[in-house]
C-alpha positions in Angstrom: -15.5 4.7 3.2 -13.7 7.8 1.7 -13.7 11.2 3.3 -14.6 14.2 1.0 -11.2 15.2 1.7 -9.8 11.6 0.0 -11.8 12.6 -3.1 -10.1 15.9 -3.0 -6.8 14.3 -3.2 -7.9 12.0 -5.9 -9.4 15.0 -7.9 -6.1 16.7 -7.2 -3.7 14.1 -8.7 -6.0 13.1 -11.5 -6.2 16.6 -12.6 -2.5 17.0 -12.4 -2.2 14.0 -15.1 -4.5 16.1 -17.2 -2.3 19.1 -17.1 0.7 17.0 -17.3 -0.4 15.6 -20.8 -1.7 12.4 -19.7 -4.8 12.3 -21.5 -6.4 14.0 -24.5 -9.9 14.4 -23.6 -12.2 15.3 -20.7 -14.1 11.7 -20.6 -10.9 10.1 -21.0 -9.4 11.6 -17.8 -12.4 11.3 -15.9 -12.9 7.6 -16.9 -9.3 7.2 -15.3 -10.1 9.2 -12.1 -13.0 6.8 -11.2 -10.9 3.8 -12.4 -8.4 4.9 -9.8 -11.0 5.3 -7.2 -12.4 1.8 -7.8 -8.7 0.6 -7.7 -8.6 1.7 -4.0 -11.4 -0.7 -2.8 -9.4 -3.7 -4.5 -6.7 -2.6 -3.0 -8.4 -2.5 0.4 -9.7 -6.0 -0.1 -6.0 -7.2 -1.3 -4.8 -5.8 2.3 -7.6 -7.6 4.3 -6.8 -10.8 2.8 -2.7 -10.0 3.3 -3.7 -9.5 7.1 -5.7 -12.9 7.0 -3.2 -14.6 5.0 -0.6 -13.9 7.9 -2.8 -15.2 10.7 -3.4 -18.3 8.5 0.1 -18.7 8.1 0.9 -18.4 11.9 -1.8 -21.3 12.1 0.3 -23.9 9.7 3.1 -22.8 11.6 1.5 -24.0 15.0 0.5 -27.1 13.5 4.1 -27.8 12.1 5.8 -27.6 15.2 3.8 -29.5 17.0 4.9 -32.6 14.3 8.6 -31.9 15.0 10.5 -34.9 16.2 11.5 -33.5 19.4 8.8 -30.5 20.0 9.1 -28.1 22.9 6.6 -27.7 25.5 5.8 -24.1 23.7 5.4 -26.5 20.6 3.0 -28.5 22.1 1.2 -25.8 24.2 1.1 -22.7 21.6 -0.2 -19.5 22.9 -3.3 -19.3 20.3 -3.9 -15.6 21.1 -2.8 -14.1 17.6 -4.3 -17.0 15.6 -7.9 -16.6 17.7 -8.0 -12.6 17.1 -11.8 -11.9 16.9 -11.1 -8.9 13.9 -9.1 -11.4 11.6 -11.3 -14.2 12.3 -14.5 -12.7 11.6 -13.0 -10.7 8.2 -11.7 -14.2 7.2 -15.3 -15.8 7.7 -16.8 -12.7 6.1 -19.0 -13.9 3.5 -18.9 -10.6 1.3 -15.0 -10.5 1.8 -14.9 -14.2 0.5 -16.8 -13.0 -2.7 -14.7 -9.8 -3.5 -11.3 -11.8 -2.5 -12.6 -14.2 -4.7 -13.7 -12.1 -7.6 -10.4 -10.4 -7.6 -9.1 -13.9 -7.7 -6.3 -13.4 -4.9 -4.0 -15.9 -4.1 -0.6 -15.7 -2.1 0.3 -19.2 -2.5 3.8 -18.0 -4.7 4.6 -15.4 -2.1 5.1 -17.9 1.0 8.7 -16.0 1.7 7.3 -12.3 1.8 4.6 -13.7 4.5 7.4 -15.5 6.1 9.4 -12.2 6.6 6.4 -10.3 7.3 5.5 -13.0 10.2 9.2 -13.2 11.7 9.1 -9.0 11.7 5.5 -9.3 13.6 6.6 -11.7 16.2 9.8 -9.4 16.7 7.6 -6.3 17.5 7.5 -5.2 20.9 3.7 -4.8 20.8 2.8 -8.3 19.3 4.7 -9.6 22.6 2.8 -7.4 24.6 -0.2 -8.5 22.9 0.5 -12.2 23.4 1.3 -12.1 27.2 -1.7 -10.0 28.0 -4.2 -12.1 29.6 -7.1 -9.9 28.5 -9.2 -11.3 25.6 -11.7 -8.5 24.3 -12.6 -7.3 20.7 -11.4 -3.9 21.5 -8.0 -5.1 22.6 -7.7 -7.4 19.2 -8.9 -3.8 17.1 -6.0 -2.1 18.5 -3.5 -4.8 18.0 -4.5 -5.2 14.5 -4.6 -1.2 13.7 -0.6 -1.4 15.2 -0.1 -4.3 12.7 -1.4 -2.0 9.8 0.3 1.1 11.0 3.5 0.2 12.4 4.3 -2.7 10.0 2.5 -3.0 7.2 2.7 0.6 5.8 6.5 0.4 5.8 6.7 -3.1 4.6 9.0 -2.5 1.5 8.3 -6.3 0.0 4.6 -5.6 0.1 4.8 -2.1 -1.9 6.8 -3.9 -4.2 4.5 -6.7 -4.8 2.0 -4.2 -5.7 4.3 -2.1 -7.6 4.5 -4.9 -10.1 0.8 -5.8 -10.2 -0.9 -2.0 -10.7 0.1 0.8 -10.9 -3.1 2.6 -9.4 -2.2 0.0 -6.4 1.1 1.8 -5.8 -0.4 5.5 -5.9 -2.9 4.6 -3.5 -1.1 2.4 -0.7 -0.6 5.1 2.0 -4.4 6.2 1.6 -5.5 2.5 1.5 -3.6 2.3 4.9 -6.0 4.7 6.5 -8.9 3.6 4.9 -8.1 -0.3 6.9 -7.4 1.6 10.3 -10.9 3.4 9.5 -12.6 0.0 9.0 -11.0 -2.0 11.5 -11.9 0.4 14.0 -15.5 0.4 12.9 -15.9 -3.1 13.4 -18.1 -4.0 16.3 -20.0 -6.9 17.9 -22.6 -6.3 15.3 -20.4 -7.1 12.4 -20.8 -11.0 11.3 -20.1 -13.3 8.7 -23.2 -12.0 7.2 -22.6 -8.1 7.2 -21.6 -6.5 4.2 -18.4 -4.6 4.2 -18.5 -0.9 3.4 -18.3 0.4 -0.2 -15.6 3.0 -1.4 -18.1 6.0 -1.3 -20.5 6.8 1.6 -23.8 6.2 -0.2 -25.9 4.9 2.8 -29.6 6.1 2.6 -28.8 7.9 -0.8 -30.5 7.3 -4.1 -27.7 9.1 -5.8 -24.2 8.4 -5.6 -23.3 12.1 -4.0 -19.4 11.3 -3.5 -18.8 10.2 -6.6 -21.0 13.2 -8.4 -19.0 15.4 -6.2 -15.4 14.1 -7.5 -16.9 14.3 -11.2 -18.1 17.6 -10.8 -14.8 18.8 -9.6 -12.9 17.3 -11.9 -15.1 18.4 -14.9 -15.7 21.9 -13.4 -11.8 22.8 -13.5 -11.3 21.5 -16.8 -14.2 23.1 -18.4 -13.2 26.1 -16.9 -10.0 26.3 -17.0 -9.4 29.5 -19.1 -11.9 31.3 -16.9 -10.3 30.2 -13.6 -6.9 31.1 -15.0 -8.1 34.5 -15.5 -9.2 35.0 -12.2 -6.5 33.7 -10.3 -4.1 35.9 -12.5 -6.2 38.8 -11.4 -5.4 37.9 -7.9 -1.5 37.4 -8.2 -0.4 40.6 -9.9 2.8 40.5 -7.7 3.4 36.8 -9.1 4.9 35.5 -12.4 1.8 33.5 -13.1 3.7 31.3 -15.3 6.1 30.0 -12.6 3.4 29.6 -9.9 3.6 26.0 -9.1 1.2 23.7 -11.1 -0.1 22.0 -8.1 -0.8 25.3 -6.2 -3.0 26.5 -9.4 -4.8 23.3 -9.4 -5.6 23.6 -5.7 -6.8 27.4 -6.0 -9.0 26.1 -9.3 -10.7 23.2 -7.4 -11.4 25.4 -4.5 -12.8 28.0 -6.9 -15.1 25.4 -8.6 -16.4 24.1 -5.1 -17.3 27.7 -4.1 -19.1 28.3 -7.0 -20.3 24.9 -8.2 -21.2 23.2 -4.6 -23.8 25.0 -2.9 -24.1 22.5 0.2 -20.5 23.0 1.1 -19.8 25.8 3.7 -17.1 28.2 2.7 -14.7 27.7 6.0 -14.9 24.0 4.9 -13.7 24.9 1.4 -10.8 26.9 2.5 -9.6 24.8 5.0 -9.7 21.7 3.0 -7.6 23.3 0.3 -5.2 25.1 2.7 -5.3 21.5 3.9 -3.8 19.9 0.7 -1.3 22.7 -0.1 0.2 21.6 3.1 0.8 17.8 2.4 1.1 18.2 -2.0 3.0 21.5 -2.7 5.6 23.5 -1.8 6.4 24.9 2.1 5.1 28.6 1.1 2.2 27.4 -1.0 0.0 27.0 2.5 0.3 30.8 2.8 -0.1 31.7 -0.9 -2.8 29.9 -1.3 -4.6 31.2 1.6 -4.0 34.8 0.6 -5.6 34.1 -2.6 -8.5 32.2 -1.6 -9.2 34.7 1.1 -9.0 37.5 -1.9 -11.3 35.4 -3.9 -13.8 34.7 -1.3 -14.1 38.5 -0.5 -14.7 39.4 -3.9 -17.1 36.5 -4.5 -19.3 37.3 -2.0 -19.2 41.0 -2.9 -20.5 40.2 -6.3 -22.9 37.4 -5.5 -21.1 34.5 -7.0 -21.0 32.4 -3.8 -24.3 30.9 -3.3 -25.1 28.3 -0.7 -28.2 26.6 0.0 -29.4 24.7 3.1 -29.7 25.8 6.9 -26.8 28.2 8.1 -25.2 28.3 4.8 -26.8 31.2 2.8 -24.5 34.0 2.4 
């Protein structure tokens, strides 16, 4: 489920912790890296559970409103489109989801106030009102609606973020990334997804004997740490107009990750590596970092090619 870009981000974050002195040895840091990735999946299940819980809450409210002393016509003949949302219902009935929800012991019974506030916020959203009055009923429409709930409401719902803050620091760090994974998963649901389907795993391992994505992120992490002195000398040689000690730590880590990928990942095209780490610089470093990192990597790629250090394998990849 995670893209390689997400794994690069996790490697960057974990290496920042390493260089900040959070860990005393490589195995400890690597264990925390993998743990943080696995925690993303736990949060993914929690967020699916939250969506289902909001739907259940709406269902309970509908039944309660029917029992009012003086029910209105709306109370007696409620609009059931939300609680009949095909996406939410198939997730709720999915056996794999149920097993994973139970394994995490997810229970929202003490969070009724938070669920109520989210439900009120949802009902007031213009896209919700439009969805409820639309007479078309399709899986695609239901998918688009759930994606809007995630993107427009859940991602900015501070009470839910605070709930996860108290539960696990890894959930706090991964909240935004899991939002992307949720949208990706919802968008992938089709008529073949049933109550017996397996949920996607955190890594893309389909048809693989070896978990190549986990190996990828472990290798990146290890190579940067084990080759830190060598990589630092390489960078210093290409930044003579800069005070090396004043280069932002994030920039240095990004360049070291790129060097590791260029030298140690024979099946990843050079252009992909260059573009990916420039993108990381845009989001995780200073405004000027993109230009700086691009310039350094351009020089390094040219030098590595001349020295025959870059050795790519596979169709169309040989240098």
